[in-house]
N, C-alpha and C positions, 0 to 999 in steps of 0.2 A: 409244379414240377419239383421233383426231388433231385437235388443236384449236389455234387461234391467237386469242388474245383481247387486245384493247387496251382498257384502262379509263383514261380521262382525267378528272380532276376539275379544274374551272376555277373559280378564286375570286378575289375582290378586284379585279376589273376588268371592263370592258365592251369587247368586241371588236366592231368593225364591219367587215364584209367585203363587197366588191362585186366580182363577177366575178374573184375571186381576188386582188384588190388589198388590201394591208394598209394600215390607216389610219396616217398619219404620227403620230409621237409615242408609238408603242408601245414598251414596254420589250422587251429581248431575250427575256425569259420569255414575255411576251404574244405575241411573234412566233412563238416556237416552238410554243406551245399552239394558236395560230390555224392554223399550218401543219399541225399534226397533224390538226385537225378538217377543214380543207380537203382534205388529201390522203386522209383517210379517206372523205370523200364521193365522191372521184374513183374509188373502187373499185367504184362502182355506176353503171349506166346512168342518165342524167338522169331518165328517166321514172319511176324508182323513188324518187328522192330529191327530186323537184320541190317537195314540200311542206316540206322541211327549211329552216329559216331560215339566212340568211347572217349573222345577228347572234347573238352569244353573250353572255349577261349574267352577273352575279355569281352564284356558287355553282352554275353549270351543270356537268353531267357528261355524257360520252358514252362508249359502248363499242361496239367492233366485235368480232364473234365469227365466226370462220370455222372450220368443221370438216368432217368427211366427210358430215355430214347437212345442214347449212344455213349460210347466210350472213346475218348480221343487223347492223343498225346502229340504236342507240337513243340518243336525246338527251333529257336532262332539262334544261329551261330555265325560268327565270322568264318570265312573260308580258310580252313587250316591247311588242308592238303588238296590243291587243285587237281592233282592226278586222281585222287580218290573220287572227287566230284565228277571228273570227266569219265571215269570208269562207270559210275552210276548212270550217267547220261546215256551211255551206250546200251544200258539195259532197259531203258524206258520203252514202254509199250506205245505211248503217244505223248505229244508235247502240245501244250497250250500256252498262249501268251496272256498276261494279265489284262490286256486291253481287248481281248476277244469279247464280242457282243453276245455270244451264246455260250453260257457255262452252266453246267448242272451242279448246283451248289447244295451240299448237304445241310439241312436245317437252315435254309437261307434267311428265314425271318427272325432268327435269334440274333438281332442286332439292335443298336440304339434307335434305329428308325421305327422299329415295330415293337412298341412297349405294350400295346393292346392287340393281341392277335384276333380278337373278336371283331375288330374294325378293319380287316383286310378289304381293300377295294377289289373290284372286278379285275383291274389291271394286275394287282398283286397276285390274285388267285391264278391268273393266266400264266404266271411265271413258274407255277408248280410243274406243269407238263407242257412243253412246247415241241412242235415237230422237229426242231433242230437238235433236240436232246437225243434223238434216236440212236445216233452213232457216238454219243459223248460218254466219257467215263466221269464219275463224280469226283469233285474236289472239295476240300474243307471250306467251311465258313471261317475265315481268319479274323473273327471279330475282336480277339484280344491282341492281335499282332501290332507291333510298332510300325509296320509297313503296310497297313491296310486302311481302307476307308471305314470308319466306325459305322456308317449308316448302311453299308452294303455287305461288309465282310469280305470285300474283294481286294486283293493285293494291288498296290499302287503300280502305275506304269513302270516298266523296266524289268519285270520278272518273267521268266519262262517257267512253266510248271511241268514237271516230268512225272507221269504216272507209271509207277513200277508194276503195280498190280491192282486190280479192282474186280470184284465179283459180287453178283447178287446172291442173296440167300441169308439164312439166319446163322450168324456167327457169334451173336452176343445175346444172352438171355439174363438180364438183370433180375435179381431176386427182390423185385419191388412190386407193389400193388398197382401202381399207376402206369398206364400206357398212353403215351401221347403221340402226336403226329409229327414226323420230321419233314412233312411237306415235300415228299418226293413222288415221282411218277410211280405207278403201280408196279412196273417191272424193276424198279429200284427201291421198293418199299423197305427192304433190308439188304444189308451187304457190308462190304468193307472197301476202303481205298487206302493205298499206301504210296507215298511218293515224296517228292521234294521240289522246292522252287529255288531258283538261282537268279540273283541280280549281280552280275559280274562288275558292273560299274560301282556299286556300293559294297562289293566284296561280302555279300550276305547269302547264306543258304538257309532255307527253312525246311525242316523235315517233318513229315506227318504220318500218322496212322489214325484212321477213323473207322470205328466199327459201330454199326447202328442196326 
């Protein structure tokens, strides 16, 4: 698999960004980290990342992953503006809970549990397409999250996941020779998913866009 991943951890400061303008008084390190985040967002059409915040708070982290299968950006942030989050919640097409037993996970086998995909069991393969997926919208594999199970890529209990938009179809065509399987049902072989997850008890919001 050809893959490009950026993982940035941001700590000990609060960055405020508006239309790409850096706030006066930033240290050089703050400017560099803000620039990384802003430039990363520019890799996506605005319609895909319109729900991502321009503000980054203490202990935030984000990662960009691009390979022959998909392109994704995920940001973990402290809740800065609860009103903004509540407004996004009102726009959600559907809501899932992190403890739901039937979730359509994009590239679900890309986790610590599955180091050798040639050795998937029959049970593993049965997870690719289940009858309960019929009315489900896809969610990310949160394999790099500080708030997920490393073996499953599923967020820990306490999160609600809000899907803002998800559509099947080809929206990402990487200029790579290799084409691999994201292990999705045929009717979701390609598509995109954008949304966010909230844990109000931990004061955490996780934004995502995945195009595969």
